[in-house]
C-alpha positions as CSV (number, residue, x, y, z in Angstrom):
1,X,-87.1,-174.3,89.4
2,X,-87.3,-170.5,90.7
3,X,-88.5,-168.2,87.7
4,X,-88.3,-164.5,88.2
5,X,-89.3,-161.8,85.8
6,X,-88.7,-158.1,86.2
7,X,-90.9,-155.3,84.4
8,X,-90.1,-151.7,84.9
9,X,-92.4,-149.5,82.7
10,X,-89.9,-146.9,82.2
11,X,-88.9,-146.7,86.0
12,X,-85.7,-146.3,87.1
13,X,-84.5,-149.0,90.1
14,X,-81.4,-149.3,92.0
15,X,-81.4,-153.1,91.2
16,X,-80.8,-155.0,88.5
17,X,-82.8,-158.2,87.4
18,X,-80.1,-160.3,88.6
19,X,-80.3,-158.9,92.1
20,X,-84.1,-159.6,92.1
21,X,-83.5,-163.2,91.2
22,X,-80.5,-163.7,93.8
23,X,-82.8,-162.1,96.9
24,X,-85.6,-164.5,95.4
25,X,-83.8,-167.7,95.1
26,X,-82.1,-166.8,98.5
27,X,-85.6,-166.6,100.4
28,X,-87.0,-169.5,98.4
29,X,-84.2,-171.7,99.7
30,X,-84.4,-170.6,103.0
31,X,-88.4,-171.0,103.1
32,X,-87.7,-174.9,101.3
33,X,-89.6,-173.6,98.2
34,X,-88.1,-175.5,95.0
35,X,-90.7,-174.1,92.6
36,X,-91.9,-170.7,92.2
37,X,-92.8,-168.1,89.4
38,X,-92.8,-164.6,90.5
39,X,-92.8,-161.3,88.5
40,X,-91.8,-158.3,90.0
41,X,-93.5,-155.0,88.8
42,X,-91.6,-151.6,89.5
43,X,-94.2,-149.0,89.3
44,X,-94.6,-145.4,91.0
45,X,-97.2,-144.0,93.8
46,X,-100.1,-143.2,91.3
47,X,-100.2,-146.6,89.8
48,X,-99.8,-148.5,93.3
49,X,-102.5,-146.0,94.5
50,X,-104.9,-147.1,91.7
51,X,-104.1,-150.9,92.0
52,X,-104.5,-150.6,96.0
53,X,-107.9,-149.0,95.6
54,X,-109.2,-151.3,92.7
55,X,-108.1,-154.7,94.2
56,X,-107.7,-154.1,97.8
57,X,-110.1,-151.0,98.7
58,X,-107.6,-149.2,100.1
59,X,-107.5,-145.3,99.4
60,X,-103.6,-144.7,99.8
61,X,-100.1,-145.1,98.6
62,X,-98.3,-148.4,99.9
63,X,-94.8,-149.9,99.0
64,X,-95.6,-153.3,97.8
65,X,-98.6,-155.2,97.3
66,X,-98.3,-159.1,96.3
67,X,-100.7,-161.0,94.5
68,X,-100.8,-164.6,94.7
69,X,-101.7,-166.3,91.4
70,X,-102.2,-169.8,92.3
71,X,-102.9,-172.0,95.2
72,X,-100.8,-174.9,94.5
73,X,-97.6,-173.6,93.9
74,X,-95.8,-170.3,94.7
75,X,-96.7,-167.9,91.8
76,X,-97.2,-164.4,92.1
77,X,-97.1,-161.0,90.9
78,X,-95.2,-158.4,93.3
79,X,-95.4,-154.5,92.7
80,X,-92.8,-152.5,94.2
81,X,-93.4,-148.7,94.4
82,X,-89.7,-147.4,94.1
83,X,-90.9,-143.7,95.0
84,X,-91.9,-145.0,98.4
85,X,-89.1,-147.3,98.9
86,X,-86.7,-144.1,98.4
87,X,-89.0,-142.4,101.2
88,X,-88.7,-145.2,103.2
89,X,-84.8,-145.6,102.8
90,X,-84.7,-141.7,103.9
91,X,-86.9,-142.0,106.9
92,X,-85.2,-145.3,108.3
93,X,-81.9,-144.1,107.1
94,X,-80.8,-147.1,105.0
95,X,-79.9,-147.0,101.5
96,X,-82.4,-147.4,98.7
97,X,-80.5,-150.7,98.1
98,X,-81.1,-151.9,101.5
99,X,-85.0,-151.0,101.4
100,X,-85.5,-152.7,97.9
101,X,-84.2,-155.7,99.3
102,X,-86.5,-155.5,102.3
103,X,-89.6,-155.3,99.9
104,X,-88.3,-157.9,97.7
105,X,-87.9,-160.1,100.7
106,X,-91.2,-159.0,101.8
107,X,-93.2,-159.5,98.7
108,X,-91.6,-163.0,98.3
109,X,-92.4,-164.1,101.9
110,X,-96.0,-163.0,101.0
111,X,-96.0,-165.0,97.5
112,X,-95.1,-168.0,99.9
113,X,-97.7,-167.8,102.2
114,X,-96.9,-165.5,104.9
115,X,-99.3,-162.9,106.2
116,X,-99.1,-159.6,108.4
117,X,-102.8,-158.9,109.2
118,X,-102.6,-159.5,112.4
119,X,-100.2,-158.2,115.1
120,X,-98.7,-162.0,115.8
121,X,-98.4,-162.8,112.2
122,X,-96.7,-159.3,111.4
123,X,-94.4,-160.1,114.2
124,X,-93.4,-163.4,113.1
125,X,-93.0,-162.0,109.4
126,X,-91.1,-159.1,110.4
127,X,-88.9,-161.2,112.3
128,X,-88.0,-163.4,109.4
129,X,-87.9,-161.0,106.7
130,X,-85.0,-158.7,108.8
131,X,-83.3,-162.1,109.5
132,X,-83.2,-162.9,105.7
133,X,-81.9,-159.1,105.1
134,X,-79.3,-159.2,107.5
135,X,-77.9,-162.6,106.1
136,X,-78.3,-161.2,102.7
137,X,-76.3,-158.3,103.7
138,X,-73.5,-160.6,104.6
139,X,-73.4,-162.4,101.4
């Protein structure tokens, strides 16, 4: 079973909870993950910078942070910064929905176990991520 929760903390998001679920279920199905519990938290620049500083020792704003909660199954909290997503959408010439899809896919891949800390692992993860986004846009 794939369980998806969404917390917005009074922040506007271009996605309904059903869209988070649809994207997450798609990625899990593609990755052959049958059981997952993912909690998406939509936040702003200030909050993600605080989380990044406190837990990862990075003093900057980022777009998505994933915290795996268990090692035996896919269980994670995924924080998505909607302000950064809007900036990235403008910079990349895509819609905010496209950028949010990218971040949901990216965070879900991290929760499943993908890593992007080396050039090789980043290239692999980016390739899978972009393939899934293309497939999702065809649906």
